[in-house]
HTML snippet that shows the backbone in 3Dmol.js (N, CA, C, O; Angstrom):
<script src="https://3Dmol.org/build/3Dmol-min.js"></script>
<div id="view" style="width:600px;height:400px;position:relative"></div>
<script>
const pdb = `
ATOM      1  N   MET A   1     118.535 145.803  94.453  1.00  0.00           N
ATOM      2  CA  MET A   1     119.103 144.598  95.012  1.00  0.00           C
ATOM      3  C   MET A   1     118.133 143.447  94.759  1.00  0.00           C
ATOM      4  O   MET A   1     117.130 143.322  95.462  1.00  0.00           O
ATOM      5  N   SER A   2     118.411 142.628  93.791  1.00  0.00           N
ATOM      6  CA  SER A   2     117.534 141.514  93.470  1.00  0.00           C
ATOM      7  C   SER A   2     118.112 140.213  94.019  1.00  0.00           C
ATOM      8  O   SER A   2     119.326 140.010  94.051  1.00  0.00           O
ATOM      9  N   LYS A   3     117.216 139.351  94.444  1.00  0.00           N
ATOM     10  CA  LYS A   3     117.639 138.052  94.968  1.00  0.00           C
ATOM     11  C   LYS A   3     117.754 137.068  93.812  1.00  0.00           C
ATOM     12  O   LYS A   3     116.895 137.030  92.932  1.00  0.00           O
ATOM     13  N   THR A   4     118.801 136.288  93.821  1.00  0.00           N
ATOM     14  CA  THR A   4     118.940 135.260  92.798  1.00  0.00           C
ATOM     15  C   THR A   4     118.362 133.959  93.329  1.00  0.00           C
ATOM     16  O   THR A   4     118.455 133.653  94.518  1.00  0.00           O
ATOM     17  N   LYS A   5     117.779 133.221  92.440  1.00  0.00           N
ATOM     18  CA  LYS A   5     117.173 131.952  92.820  1.00  0.00           C
ATOM     19  C   LYS A   5     118.274 130.898  92.948  1.00  0.00           C
ATOM     20  O   LYS A   5     119.061 130.692  92.024  1.00  0.00           O
ATOM     21  N   ARG A   6     118.317 130.247  94.087  1.00  0.00           N
ATOM     22  CA  ARG A   6     119.305 129.199  94.305  1.00  0.00           C
ATOM     23  C   ARG A   6     118.822 127.903  93.668  1.00  0.00           C
ATOM     24  O   ARG A   6     117.652 127.539  93.788  1.00  0.00           O
ATOM     25  N   LEU A   7     119.705 127.232  93.010  1.00  0.00           N
ATOM     26  CA  LEU A   7     119.365 125.967  92.383  1.00  0.00           C
ATOM     27  C   LEU A   7     119.932 124.818  93.211  1.00  0.00           C
ATOM     28  O   LEU A   7     121.050 124.889  93.721  1.00  0.00           O
ATOM     29  N   ASN A   8     119.161 123.794  93.328  1.00  0.00           N
ATOM     30  CA  ASN A   8     119.602 122.602  94.033  1.00  0.00           C
ATOM     31  C   ASN A   8     119.991 121.564  92.986  1.00  0.00           C
ATOM     32  O   ASN A   8     119.129 120.870  92.448  1.00  0.00           O
ATOM     33  N   ARG A   9     121.266 121.457  92.701  1.00  0.00           N
ATOM     34  CA  ARG A   9     121.737 120.560  91.651  1.00  0.00           C
ATOM     35  C   ARG A   9     121.733 119.085  92.052  1.00  0.00           C
ATOM     36  O   ARG A   9     121.973 118.215  91.215  1.00  0.00           O
ATOM     37  N   ASP A  10     121.461 118.798  93.336  1.00  0.00           N
ATOM     38  CA  ASP A  10     121.387 117.400  93.753  1.00  0.00           C
ATOM     39  C   ASP A  10     120.219 116.687  93.090  1.00  0.00           C
ATOM     40  O   ASP A  10     120.256 115.470  92.904  1.00  0.00           O
ATOM     41  N   HIS A  11     119.204 117.423  92.741  1.00  0.00           N
ATOM     42  CA  HIS A  11     118.013 116.823  92.152  1.00  0.00           C
ATOM     43  C   HIS A  11     117.937 117.047  90.639  1.00  0.00           C
ATOM     44  O   HIS A  11     116.892 116.815  90.032  1.00  0.00           O
ATOM     45  N   ALA A  12     119.007 117.485  90.045  1.00  0.00           N
ATOM     46  CA  ALA A  12     118.981 117.754  88.614  1.00  0.00           C
ATOM     47  C   ALA A  12     118.903 116.461  87.803  1.00  0.00           C
ATOM     48  O   ALA A  12     118.148 116.383  86.834  1.00  0.00           O
ATOM     49  N   LYS A  13     119.671 115.454  88.190  1.00  0.00           N
ATOM     50  CA  LYS A  13     119.658 114.179  87.485  1.00  0.00           C
ATOM     51  C   LYS A  13     119.325 113.074  88.473  1.00  0.00           C
ATOM     52  O   LYS A  13     119.969 112.939  89.514  1.00  0.00           O
ATOM     53  N   LYS A  14     118.332 112.302  88.143  1.00  0.00           N
ATOM     54  CA  LYS A  14     117.984 111.164  88.975  1.00  0.00           C
ATOM     55  C   LYS A  14     118.600 109.921  88.352  1.00  0.00           C
ATOM     56  O   LYS A  14     118.185 109.477  87.282  1.00  0.00           O
ATOM     57  N   THR A  15     119.570 109.381  89.016  1.00  0.00           N
ATOM     58  CA  THR A  15     120.280 108.218  88.481  1.00  0.00           C
ATOM     59  C   THR A  15     120.065 107.007  89.370  1.00  0.00           C
ATOM     60  O   THR A  15     121.006 106.275  89.675  1.00  0.00           O
ATOM     61  N   GLN A  16     118.828 106.801  89.782  1.00  0.00           N
ATOM     62  CA  GLN A  16     118.529 105.634  90.605  1.00  0.00           C
ATOM     63  C   GLN A  16     118.193 104.467  89.690  1.00  0.00           C
ATOM     64  O   GLN A  16     117.299 104.549  88.847  1.00  0.00           O
ATOM     65  N   ARG A  17     118.914 103.407  89.872  1.00  0.00           N
ATOM     66  CA  ARG A  17     118.677 102.200  89.085  1.00  0.00           C
ATOM     67  C   ARG A  17     118.495 101.026  90.026  1.00  0.00           C
ATOM     68  O   ARG A  17     119.156 100.970  91.063  1.00  0.00           O
ATOM     69  N   PRO A  18     117.625 100.092  89.699  1.00  0.00           N
ATOM     70  CA  PRO A  18     117.509  98.908  90.543  1.00  0.00           C
ATOM     71  C   PRO A  18     118.798  98.098  90.480  1.00  0.00           C
ATOM     72  O   PRO A  18     119.351  97.859  89.406  1.00  0.00           O
ATOM     73  N   MET A  19     119.252  97.693  91.628  1.00  0.00           N
ATOM     74  CA  MET A  19     120.518  96.965  91.693  1.00  0.00           C
ATOM     75  C   MET A  19     120.262  95.528  92.116  1.00  0.00           C
ATOM     76  O   MET A  19     119.225  95.224  92.705  1.00  0.00           O
ATOM     77  N   LEU A  20     121.183  94.666  91.823  1.00  0.00           N
ATOM     78  CA  LEU A  20     121.078  93.260  92.169  1.00  0.00           C
ATOM     79  C   LEU A  20     121.009  93.093  93.688  1.00  0.00           C
ATOM     80  O   LEU A  20     120.260  92.250  94.181  1.00  0.00           O
ATOM     81  N   GLU A  21     121.772  93.878  94.427  1.00  0.00           N
ATOM     82  CA  GLU A  21     121.797  93.766  95.871  1.00  0.00           C
ATOM     83  C   GLU A  21     120.432  94.053  96.478  1.00  0.00           C
ATOM     84  O   GLU A  21     120.072  93.458  97.494  1.00  0.00           O
ATOM     85  N   ASP A  22     119.659  94.963  95.865  1.00  0.00           N
ATOM     86  CA  ASP A  22     118.326  95.269  96.365  1.00  0.00           C
ATOM     87  C   ASP A  22     117.431  94.035  96.302  1.00  0.00           C
ATOM     88  O   ASP A  22     116.667  93.770  97.230  1.00  0.00           O
ATOM     89  N   ARG A  23     117.525  93.287  95.216  1.00  0.00           N
ATOM     90  CA  ARG A  23     116.737  92.073  95.070  1.00  0.00           C
ATOM     91  C   ARG A  23     117.152  91.025  96.093  1.00  0.00           C
ATOM     92  O   ARG A  23     116.305  90.341  96.668  1.00  0.00           O
ATOM     93  N   ILE A  24     118.437  90.903  96.316  1.00  0.00           N
ATOM     94  CA  ILE A  24     118.940  89.925  97.276  1.00  0.00           C
ATOM     95  C   ILE A  24     118.504  90.287  98.690  1.00  0.00           C
ATOM     96  O   ILE A  24     118.106  89.412  99.459  1.00  0.00           O
ATOM     97  N   ILE A  25     118.575  91.557  99.034  1.00  0.00           N
ATOM     98  CA  ILE A  25     118.157  92.009 100.359  1.00  0.00           C
ATOM     99  C   ILE A  25     116.662  91.794 100.537  1.00  0.00           C
ATOM    100  O   ILE A  25     116.229  91.333 101.592  1.00  0.00           O
ATOM    101  N   ALA A  26     115.874  92.116  99.531  1.00  0.00           N
ATOM    102  CA  ALA A  26     114.424  91.930  99.609  1.00  0.00           C
ATOM    103  C   ALA A  26     114.076  90.456  99.778  1.00  0.00           C
ATOM    104  O   ALA A  26     113.179  90.117 100.550  1.00  0.00           O
ATOM    105  N   GLU A  27     114.769  89.586  99.069  1.00  0.00           N
ATOM    106  CA  GLU A  27     114.520  88.149  99.179  1.00  0.00           C
ATOM    107  C   GLU A  27     114.902  87.642 100.569  1.00  0.00           C
ATOM    108  O   GLU A  27     114.197  86.821 101.156  1.00  0.00           O
ATOM    109  N   HIS A  28     116.012  88.133 101.080  1.00  0.00           N
ATOM    110  CA  HIS A  28     116.457  87.729 102.415  1.00  0.00           C
ATOM    111  C   HIS A  28     115.451  88.183 103.478  1.00  0.00           C
ATOM    112  O   HIS A  28     115.116  87.417 104.381  1.00  0.00           O
ATOM    113  N   LEU A  29     114.974  89.414 103.373  1.00  0.00           N
ATOM    114  CA  LEU A  29     113.983  89.911 104.325  1.00  0.00           C
ATOM    115  C   LEU A  29     112.678  89.122 104.230  1.00  0.00           C
ATOM    116  O   LEU A  29     112.044  88.835 105.245  1.00  0.00           O
ATOM    117  N   THR A  30     112.286  88.780 103.022  1.00  0.00           N
ATOM    118  CA  THR A  30     111.077  87.987 102.840  1.00  0.00           C
ATOM    119  C   THR A  30     111.226  86.631 103.516  1.00  0.00           C
ATOM    120  O   THR A  30     110.311  86.169 104.198  1.00  0.00           O
ATOM    121  N   ASN A  31     112.376  85.997 103.328  1.00  0.00           N
ATOM    122  CA  ASN A  31     112.612  84.693 103.949  1.00  0.00           C
ATOM    123  C   ASN A  31     112.638  84.787 105.471  1.00  0.00           C
ATOM    124  O   ASN A  31     112.281  83.828 106.155  1.00  0.00           O
ATOM    125  N   LEU A  32     113.050  85.916 105.999  1.00  0.00           N
ATOM    126  CA  LEU A  32     113.069  86.093 107.449  1.00  0.00           C
ATOM    127  C   LEU A  32     111.696  86.423 108.021  1.00  0.00           C
ATOM    128  O   LEU A  32     111.328  85.926 109.085  1.00  0.00           O
ATOM    129  N   LEU A  33     110.939  87.259 107.317  1.00  0.00           N
ATOM    130  CA  LEU A  33     109.706  87.800 107.881  1.00  0.00           C
ATOM    131  C   LEU A  33     108.462  86.948 107.650  1.00  0.00           C
ATOM    132  O   LEU A  33     107.586  86.909 108.514  1.00  0.00           O
ATOM    133  N   ILE A  34     108.361  86.272 106.524  1.00  0.00           N
ATOM    134  CA  ILE A  34     107.137  85.527 106.208  1.00  0.00           C
ATOM    135  C   ILE A  34     106.833  84.459 107.258  1.00  0.00           C
ATOM    136  O   ILE A  34     105.685  84.375 107.693  1.00  0.00           O
ATOM    137  N   PRO A  35     107.796  83.634 107.692  1.00  0.00           N
ATOM    138  CA  PRO A  35     107.466  82.659 108.744  1.00  0.00           C
ATOM    139  C   PRO A  35     107.011  83.311 110.053  1.00  0.00           C
ATOM    140  O   PRO A  35     106.125  82.792 110.732  1.00  0.00           O
ATOM    141  N   THR A  36     107.606  84.422 110.397  1.00  0.00           N
ATOM    142  CA  THR A  36     107.227  85.127 111.621  1.00  0.00           C
ATOM    143  C   THR A  36     105.807  85.671 111.511  1.00  0.00           C
ATOM    144  O   THR A  36     105.022  85.563 112.453  1.00  0.00           O
ATOM    145  N   ILE A  37     105.481  86.250 110.372  1.00  0.00           N
ATOM    146  CA  ILE A  37     104.141  86.805 110.169  1.00  0.00           C
ATOM    147  C   ILE A  37     103.093  85.697 110.208  1.00  0.00           C
ATOM    148  O   ILE A  37     102.031  85.869 110.805  1.00  0.00           O
ATOM    149  N   LYS A  38     103.384  84.564 109.579  1.00  0.00           N
ATOM    150  CA  LYS A  38     102.429  83.455 109.564  1.00  0.00           C
ATOM    151  C   LYS A  38     102.226  82.879 110.961  1.00  0.00           C
ATOM    152  O   LYS A  38     101.100  82.544 111.330  1.00  0.00           O
ATOM    153  N   SER A  39     103.296  82.760 111.741  1.00  0.00           N
ATOM    154  CA  SER A  39     103.142  82.217 113.087  1.00  0.00           C
ATOM    155  C   SER A  39     102.376  83.198 113.974  1.00  0.00           C
ATOM    156  O   SER A  39     101.579  82.779 114.813  1.00  0.00           O
ATOM    157  N   GLN A  40     102.608  84.478 113.798  1.00  0.00           N
ATOM    158  CA  GLN A  40     101.883  85.473 114.575  1.00  0.00           C
ATOM    159  C   GLN A  40     100.405  85.486 114.182  1.00  0.00           C
ATOM    160  O   GLN A  40      99.535  85.647 115.038  1.00  0.00           O
ATOM    161  N   SER A  41     100.127  85.317 112.906  1.00  0.00           N
ATOM    162  CA  SER A  41      98.750  85.260 112.438  1.00  0.00           C
ATOM    163  C   SER A  41      98.033  84.047 113.043  1.00  0.00           C
ATOM    164  O   SER A  41      96.876  84.145 113.451  1.00  0.00           O
ATOM    165  N   GLN A  42      98.721  82.919 113.097  1.00  0.00           N
ATOM    166  CA  GLN A  42      98.152  81.706 113.703  1.00  0.00           C
ATOM    167  C   GLN A  42      97.879  81.940 115.188  1.00  0.00           C
ATOM    168  O   GLN A  42      96.854  81.497 115.707  1.00  0.00           O
ATOM    169  N   TYR A  43      98.776  82.622 115.862  1.00  0.00           N
ATOM    170  CA  TYR A  43      98.599  82.923 117.283  1.00  0.00           C
ATOM    171  C   TYR A  43      97.383  83.825 117.496  1.00  0.00           C
ATOM    172  O   TYR A  43      96.623  83.616 118.441  1.00  0.00           O
ATOM    173  N   PHE A  44      97.189  84.824 116.633  1.00  0.00           N
ATOM    174  CA  PHE A  44      96.020  85.702 116.738  1.00  0.00           C
ATOM    175  C   PHE A  44      94.731  84.909 116.535  1.00  0.00           C
ATOM    176  O   PHE A  44      93.739  85.153 117.222  1.00  0.00           O
ATOM    177  N   ARG A  45      94.738  83.954 115.587  1.00  0.00           N
ATOM    178  CA  ARG A  45      93.549  83.126 115.360  1.00  0.00           C
ATOM    179  C   ARG A  45      93.231  82.290 116.595  1.00  0.00           C
ATOM    180  O   ARG A  45      92.068  82.124 116.963  1.00  0.00           O
ATOM    181  N   GLU A  46      94.288  81.760 117.237  1.00  0.00           N
ATOM    182  CA  GLU A  46      94.072  80.965 118.449  1.00  0.00           C
ATOM    183  C   GLU A  46      93.478  81.811 119.572  1.00  0.00           C
ATOM    184  O   GLU A  46      92.694  81.304 120.374  1.00  0.00           O
ATOM    185  N   LEU A  47      93.833  83.068 119.640  1.00  0.00           N
ATOM    186  CA  LEU A  47      93.302  83.967 120.662  1.00  0.00           C
ATOM    187  C   LEU A  47      91.909  84.485 120.312  1.00  0.00           C
ATOM    188  O   LEU A  47      91.233  85.073 121.157  1.00  0.00           O
ATOM    189  N   GLY A  48      91.482  84.268 119.079  1.00  0.00           N
ATOM    190  CA  GLY A  48      90.162  84.733 118.655  1.00  0.00           C
ATOM    191  C   GLY A  48      90.150  86.198 118.256  1.00  0.00           C
ATOM    192  O   GLY A  48      89.094  86.829 118.249  1.00  0.00           O
ATOM    193  N   LEU A  49      91.297  86.738 117.928  1.00  0.00           N
ATOM    194  CA  LEU A  49      91.377  88.135 117.510  1.00  0.00           C
ATOM    195  C   LEU A  49      91.018  88.263 116.035  1.00  0.00           C
ATOM    196  O   LEU A  49      90.951  87.266 115.316  1.00  0.00           O
ATOM    197  N   ARG A  50      90.790  89.479 115.593  1.00  0.00           N
ATOM    198  CA  ARG A  50      90.400  89.730 114.207  1.00  0.00           C
ATOM    199  C   ARG A  50      91.526  89.344 113.254  1.00  0.00           C
ATOM    200  O   ARG A  50      92.705  89.582 113.520  1.00  0.00           O
ATOM    201  N   ASP A  51      91.134  88.754 112.159  1.00  0.00           N
ATOM    202  CA  ASP A  51      92.096  88.357 111.136  1.00  0.00           C
ATOM    203  C   ASP A  51      91.826  89.145 109.859  1.00  0.00           C
ATOM    204  O   ASP A  51      91.624  88.566 108.792  1.00  0.00           O
ATOM    205  N   ARG A  52      91.826  90.461 109.980  1.00  0.00           N
ATOM    206  CA  ARG A  52      91.622  91.309 108.814  1.00  0.00           C
ATOM    207  C   ARG A  52      92.367  92.619 109.009  1.00  0.00           C
ATOM    208  O   ARG A  52      92.758  92.962 110.125  1.00  0.00           O
ATOM    209  N   ILE A  53      92.556  93.333 107.939  1.00  0.00           N
ATOM    210  CA  ILE A  53      93.232  94.615 107.981  1.00  0.00           C
ATOM    211  C   ILE A  53      92.169  95.700 108.080  1.00  0.00           C
ATOM    212  O   ILE A  53      91.264  95.771 107.249  1.00  0.00           O
ATOM    213  N   LEU A  54      92.284  96.531 109.086  1.00  0.00           N
ATOM    214  CA  LEU A  54      91.340  97.638 109.232  1.00  0.00           C
ATOM    215  C   LEU A  54      91.824  98.814 108.390  1.00  0.00           C
ATOM    216  O   LEU A  54      93.010  99.145 108.392  1.00  0.00           O
ATOM    217  N   THR A  55      90.906  99.432 107.680  1.00  0.00           N
ATOM    218  CA  THR A  55      91.265 100.562 106.838  1.00  0.00           C
ATOM    219  C   THR A  55      90.664 101.838 107.414  1.00  0.00           C
ATOM    220  O   THR A  55      89.654 101.808 108.117  1.00  0.00           O
ATOM    221  N   LEU A  56      91.289 102.925 107.112  1.00  0.00           N
ATOM    222  CA  LEU A  56      90.779 104.211 107.557  1.00  0.00           C
ATOM    223  C   LEU A  56      89.751 104.718 106.548  1.00  0.00           C
ATOM    224  O   LEU A  56      89.911 104.499 105.347  1.00  0.00           O
ATOM    225  N   PRO A  57      88.701 105.390 107.015  1.00  0.00           N
ATOM    226  CA  PRO A  57      87.673 105.886 106.088  1.00  0.00           C
ATOM    227  C   PRO A  57      88.210 106.995 105.194  1.00  0.00           C
ATOM    228  O   PRO A  57      87.477 107.522 104.357  1.00  0.00           O
TER     229      PRO A  57
END
`;
const viewer = $3Dmol.createViewer("view");
viewer.addModel(pdb, "pdb");
viewer.setStyle({}, {cartoon: {color: "spectrum"}});
viewer.zoomTo();
viewer.render();
</script>
């Protein structure tokens, strides 16, 4: 009694292509988030908090 190997055909062909909608969504998110990030950064500077990204060792 031998076991047969099951194949996952969902991953056989990768047909992911960049679409126009992805660019539009990314641009829309950028337009929404950049002003918020800049205002929050200004608020942190006013509070005297660190203005740098901490990295893990």
